[in-house]
ZAVOFI-172734 format. One record per atom (N, C-alpha, C): residue in three letters; residue number from 1; y, z, x. Coordinates in steps of 0.001 Angstrom, whole numbers, always signed. Layout:
<pts>
PT  code  pos        y        z        x
PT   ALA  NUM        Y        Z        X
...
</pts>
This chain:
<pts>
PT  code  pos        y        z        x
PT   MET    1    -4716   -14292    +6348
PT   MET    1    -3381   -13913    +6945
PT   MET    1    -2496   -13919    +5790
PT   VAL    2    -3250   -14700    +4964
PT   VAL    2    -2012   -15016    +3954
PT   VAL    2    -2601   -13765    +2419
PT   ILE    3    -4046   -13368    +2659
PT   ILE    3    -4270   -12352    +1945
PT   ILE    3    -3676   -11108    +2250
PT   SER    4    -3245   -10661    +3774
PT   SER    4    -2827    -9447    +4001
PT   SER    4    -1366    -9762    +3341
PT   ARG    5     -467   -10783    +3339
PT   ARG    5     +946   -10736    +3099
PT   ARG    5    +1068   -10268    +1517
PT   GLU    6      +35   -10982     +855
PT   GLU    6     -144   -11033     -693
PT   GLU    6      -95    -9158     -910
PT   LEU    7     -604    -8875     +258
PT   LEU    7    -1148    -7747     -136
PT   LEU    7     +376    -6686      -52
PT   VAL    8    +1363    -7019     +632
PT   VAL    8    +2556    -5996     +991
PT   VAL    8    +3418    -6754     +192
PT   ARG    9    +3134    -7702     -568
PT   ARG    9    +4484    -8441    -1166
PT   ARG    9    +5093    -7407    -2157
PT   PHE   10    +4302    -6786    -3286
PT   PHE   10    +4800    -6206    -4305
PT   PHE   10    +5121    -4951    -3821
PT   PRO   11    +4766    -4136    -2761
PT   PRO   11    +5005    -2718    -2532
PT   PRO   11    +6830    -2787    -1850
PT   GLY   12    +6490    -4001    -1065
PT   GLY   12    +7424    -4253     -327
PT   GLY   12    +8177    -4732    -1113
PT   THR   13    +8903    -5485    -2161
PT   THR   13    +9440    -5455    -3139
PT   THR   13    +9982    -4553    -3673
PT   LEU   14    +8701    -3651    -4141
PT   LEU   14    +9229    -2314    -5088
PT   LEU   14    +9881    -1070    -4143
PT   ALA   15    +9482    -1119    -3166
PT   ALA   15   +10234     -292    -2126
PT   ALA   15   +11662     -534    -1813
PT   GLY   16   +12344    -1856    -1790
PT   GLY   16   +13731    -2623    -1654
PT   GLY   16   +14466    -2622    -2633
PT   SER   17   +13501    -2744    -4246
PT   SER   17   +14575    -2531    -5056
PT   SER   17   +14490     -812    -5795
PT   ALA   18   +13572      +89    -5477
PT   ALA   18   +13865    +1755    -5071
PT   ALA   18   +14779    +2029    -4526
PT   ALA   19   +15484    +1426    -2975
PT   ALA   19   +15867    +2107    -1942
PT   ALA   19   +17641    +1787    -2612
PT   THR   20   +17604     +197    -3362
PT   THR   20   +18635     -469    -4011
PT   THR   20   +19537    +1149    -4729
PT   VAL   21   +18038    +1060    -5927
PT   VAL   21   +18526    +1615    -6946
PT   VAL   21   +18637    +3195    -6903
PT   LEU   22   +18070    +3532    -5162
PT   LEU   22   +18430    +4930    -5272
PT   LEU   22   +19812    +5289    -4135
PT   LEU   23   +19917    +4348    -3914
PT   LEU   23   +21816    +4726    -2934
PT   LEU   23   +22602    +4113    -3704
PT   ALA   24   +22656    +3103    -5085
PT   ALA   24   +23810    +2740    -5704
PT   ALA   24   +24301    +4028    -6195
PT   PRO   25   +24095    +5281    -6668
PT   PRO   25   +23776    +6409    -7598
PT   PRO   25   +24988    +7497    -6125
PT   ALA   26   +24569    +7410    -5407
PT   ALA   26   +24877    +8376    -4243
PT   ALA   26   +26552    +8030    -4217
PT   VAL   27   +26971    +6486    -4022
PT   VAL   27   +27863    +6202    -3765
PT   VAL   27   +28907    +5115    -4506
PT   VAL   28   +28523    +5787    -6130
PT   VAL   28   +28873    +4873    -7107
PT   VAL   28   +30164    +4709    -7062
PT   ASN   29   +31045    +5502    -6416
PT   ASN   29   +32699    +5735    -6801
PT   ASN   29   +33241    +4884    -5417
PT   GLU   30   +32635    +4360    -4234
PT   GLU   30   +32910    +4187    -3153
PT   GLU   30   +32593    +2909    -2889
PT   PRO   31   +33101    +1427    -3086
PT   PRO   31   +32043     +351    -2989
PT   PRO   31   +32016      +46    -1136
PT   LEU   32   +32900     +440     -314
PT   LEU   32   +32656     +467     +802
PT   LEU   32   +31557     +950    +1354
PT   PHE   33   +31158    +2452    +1248
PT   PHE   33   +30122    +3321    +1612
PT   PHE   33   +28954    +2894     +860
PT   LEU   34   +28877    +2326      -33
PT   LEU   34   +27894    +1212     -775
PT   LEU   34   +27383     +543      +61
PT   SER   35   +28377     -556     +624
PT   SER   35   +27722    -1760    +1165
PT   SER   35   +27526    -1077    +2715
PT   ALA   36   +28116     -213    +3381
PT   ALA   36   +27557     +303    +4727
PT   ALA   36   +26083     +708    +4815
PT   ALA   37   +25367    +1711    +3072
PT   ALA   37   +24449    +2187    +3157
PT   ALA   37   +23311     +982    +3166
PT   LEU   38   +23798     -107    +2392
PT   LEU   38   +23113    -1126    +2463
PT   LEU   38   +22712    -2122    +3743
PT   ALA   39   +23618    -2448    +4062
PT   ALA   39   +24037    -2537    +5719
PT   ALA   39   +22807    -2184    +6467
PT   ILE   40   +23048     -730    +6528
PT   ILE   40   +21827     +379    +7668
PT   ILE   40   +20642      +22    +6966
PT   CYS   41   +20254      +77    +5454
PT   CYS   41   +18958     -254    +5127
PT   CYS   41   +18365    -1171    +5461
PT   ILE   42   +19398    -2268    +5512
PT   ILE   42   +18822    -3717    +5683
PT   ILE   42   +18566    -3421    +7129
PT   GLY   43   +19463    -3448    +8023
PT   GLY   43   +19184    -3309    +9528
PT   GLY   43   +18489    -2867    +9699
PT   PHE   44   +17811    -1371    +9579
PT   PHE   44   +16803     -666    +9805
PT   PHE   44   +15335    -1446    +9987
PT   CYS   45   +15127    -2154    +8011
PT   CYS   45   +13976    -2336    +7834
PT   CYS   45   +14129    -3667    +8397
PT   LEU   46   +14634    -4677    +8869
PT   LEU   46   +14708    -5531    +9854
PT   LEU   46   +14308    -5399   +11631
PT   TYR   47   +14816    -4358   +11758
PT   TYR   47   +14931    -3934   +12750
PT   TYR   47   +13177    -3718   +12838
PT   ILE   48   +12802    -2861   +12017
PT   ILE   48   +11717    -2142   +12034
PT   ILE   48   +10361    -3607   +11842
PT   ALA   49   +10806    -4975   +11374
PT   ALA   49   +10029    -5785   +11261
PT   ALA   49   +10200    -6669   +12415
PT   ARG   50   +11400    -6796   +13141
PT   ARG   50   +10895    -7300   +14413
PT   ARG   50   +10126    -6349   +15263
PT   LEU   51   +10150    -5182   +15670
PT   LEU   51    +9140    -4292   +16232
PT   LEU   51    +7663    -4908   +16025
PT   ASP   52    +7453    -4810   +15233
PT   ASP   52    +5969    -5039   +14503
PT   ASP   52    +5754    -6284   +14081
PT   ARG   53    +4886    -6774   +14951
PT   ARG   53    +4587    -8324   +14714
PT   ARG   53    +3272    -8459   +14310
PT   THR   54    +3192    -7949   +13088
PT   THR   54    +1739    -7563   +12499
PT   THR   54    +2345    -8175   +10846
PT   PRO   55    +1016    -8517   +10353
PT   PRO   55    +1502    -8889    +8706
PT   PRO   55    +1868    -7850    +8017
PT   ARG   56    +1958    -6565    +8212
PT   ARG   56    +2260    -5462    +7559
PT   ARG   56    +3824    -5556    +7784
PT   ALA   57    +4734    -6065    +9058
PT   ALA   57    +6020    -6392    +9213
PT   ALA   57    +6611    -7084    +7526
PT   TYR   58    +5829    -7768    +7295
PT   TYR   58    +6360    -8451    +6302
PT   TYR   58    +6625    -7650    +5146
PT   ALA   59    +6474    -6377    +4949
PT   ALA   59    +6473    -5510    +3785
PT   ALA   59    +8045    -4473    +4457
PT   PHE   60    +7942    -4563    +5341
PT   PHE   60    +9289    -4521    +5950
PT   PHE   60   +10639    -5462    +5780
PT   GLN   61   +10192    -6690    +6256
PT   GLN   61   +11087    -7646    +5675
PT   GLN   61   +11269    -8053    +4408
PT   LEU   62   +10618    -7866    +3420
PT   LEU   62   +10756    -7987    +1765
PT   LEU   62   +11829    -6925    +1446
PT   VAL   63   +11611    -5462    +2220
PT   VAL   63   +12360    -4377    +1621
PT   VAL   63   +13909    -4424    +1997
PT   GLY   64   +14066    -5480    +3144
PT   GLY   64   +15761    -5249    +3811
PT   GLY   64   +16279    -7058    +2873
PT   HIS   65   +15083    -7855    +2578
PT   HIS   65   +15568    -8835    +1747
PT   HIS   65   +15916    -8474     +736
PT   THR   66   +14904    -7789     -338
PT   THR   66   +15326    -7467    -1909
PT   THR   66   +16422    -6969    -1977
PT   ALA   67   +16996    -5505    -1040
PT   ALA   67   +17703    -4921     -840
PT   ALA   67   +19090    -5994     -927
PT   SER   68   +18935    -6255      -26
PT   SER   68   +20104    -7040      -84
PT   SER   68   +20415    -8171    -1137
PT   LEU   69   +19340    -8844    -1793
PT   LEU   69   +19373    -9956    -2949
PT   LEU   69   +20100    -9117    -3887
PT   ILE   70   +19240    -7874    -4353
PT   ILE   70   +19564    -6826    -5848
PT   ILE   70   +21205    -6114    -5485
PT   GLY   71   +21373    -5411    -3994
PT   GLY   71   +22297    -4629    -3911
PT   GLY   71   +23500    -5054    -3246
PT   VAL   72   +23907    -6061    -2664
PT   VAL   72   +24823    -6653    -2411
PT   VAL   72   +25674    -7270    -3286
PT   PRO   73   +25008    -8469    -4120
PT   PRO   73   +26164    -8700    -5434
PT   PRO   73   +26517    -7933    -6519
PT   TYR   74   +26276    -6082    -6658
PT   TYR   74   +26163    -5277    -7546
PT   TYR   74   +27006    -4438    -6713
PT   VAL   75   +28094    -4706    -6013
PT   VAL   75   +28433    -3154    -5054
PT   VAL   75   +29969    -3035    -5608
PT   MET   76   +30776    -3778    -6586
PT   MET   76   +31997    -3571    -7186
PT   MET   76   +31112    -3212    -8742
PT   ASN   77   +29920    -3089    -9149
PT   ASN   77   +28964    -3123   -10169
PT   ASN   77   +28373    -2394   -10249
PT   PRO   78   +27972     -975    -9459
PT   PRO   78   +26773     -737    -9083
PT   PRO   78   +26248      +14   -10209
PT   GLY   79   +26917     -132   -11601
PT   GLY   79   +26302    +1120   -12868
PT   GLY   79   +24830     -379   -13166
PT   ALA   80   +25020    -2013   -12981
PT   ALA   80   +24236    -2711   -13069
PT   ALA   80   +23046    -3243   -12369
PT   ILE   81   +22663    -2315   -11435
PT   ILE   81   +21883    -2432   -10388
PT   ILE   81   +20326    -2102   -11178
PT   SER   82   +20003    -1054   -11605
PT   SER   82   +18905     -429   -12123
PT   SER   82   +18802    -1966   -13548
PT   THR   83   +18964    -2775   -13734
PT   THR   83   +18428    -3243   -14838
PT   THR   83   +18241    -4658   -14300
PT   VAL   84   +19332    -5150   -13066
PT   VAL   84   +18558    -6408   -11719
PT   VAL   84   +17023    -5827   -11138
PT   ALA   85   +17437    -4914   -11059
PT   ALA   85   +16162    -4223    -9909
PT   ALA   85   +15227    -4578   -10624
PT   SER   86   +15098    -4077   -12405
PT   SER   86   +13830    -4245   -12972
PT   SER   86   +13333    -5584   -13291
PT   ILE   87   +14523    -6445   -13769
PT   ILE   87   +14036    -7850   -13303
PT   ILE   87   +13477    -8392   -12468
PT   SER   88   +14063    -7918   -11223
PT   SER   88   +13333    -9005    -9770
PT   SER   88   +12205    -8430    -9734
PT   GLU   89   +12255    -7149   -10056
PT   GLU   89   +10180    -7174   -10035
PT   GLU   89    +9594    -7619   -10702
PT   GLN   90    +9972    -8252   -11955
PT   GLN   90    +9094    -8713   -12589
PT   GLN   90    +9036   -10164   -12319
PT   VAL   91   +10018   -10977   -12132
PT   VAL   91   +10385   -11777   -11277
PT   VAL   91    +9012   -12431   -10520
PT   ARG   92    +9509   -11299    -9241
PT   ARG   92    +8295   -11484    -8083
PT   ARG   92    +7289   -11151    -8219
PT   GLY   93    +7283    -9948    -8868
PT   GLY   93    +5771    -9737    -9386
PT   GLY   93    +4445   -11150    -9983
PT   SER   94    +5390   -12028   -10635
PT   SER   94    +4481   -13046   -11157
PT   SER   94    +4115   -13996   -10272
</pts>
């Protein structure tokens, strides 16, 4: 079970970072819409993680948590999200 979680850790973190970086430019001038888009993305990923009770659900859980850790602090400054996302991938990857 530990090995299967390790196999989905990097793709889950990468997908969460990518989702946040893709959402930010779409609503760069509207912090309220960025917050709503992040909430929908996080809620959907965590909902899927709760439905699927296999170790594969850990990837969806990481997508939601990574999106929240990267996206929520930068709602008011979305221009810095890509820099933070690349640093987050480097830290979690090691």
